[in-house]
C-alpha positions, 0 to 999 in steps of 0.5 A: 075531077071532072065528069062527062055524061053521055046518054044515047039510045041503045044500039045507035053506037057500036063499041068501037064508037063508044070508045072513040066518043069517050077518048075524044071527049077526054081529049077535048077537056084536057085540051082546054084544061091541061094534060094534068087533068087527063087522070081525073077525067071521068066519062060515063056512057049510058044507054037508054032502051030503044023507045024509052027516049022521047023528042017532042012528045014522041018515043024514039027508037034506035031504028028512028035514029038510024033513019035520021039525016042531019043536013 
C-alpha cells in the first residue's frame, strides 16, 4: 500500500482540481510501480485554514496564494 498526502491552503483548489490532483498522483505512482498497485494507492487531500500556513516566518492566506505568480 502506498500513501500520498497532499496539504494545501483551504480555498486554493476547487473540488474539480482536487479530484484531478488525486487522480493524477495515483496515475503517476501506478506508472512507476505498475497497474497492479492502483487498488492500494491512497491519496489524502488535507486543507489547512487560510493564515495557518507560514512561509519564511510569515502567515500565508488563500488570497496570498492566488496573487502568486511562478515564472
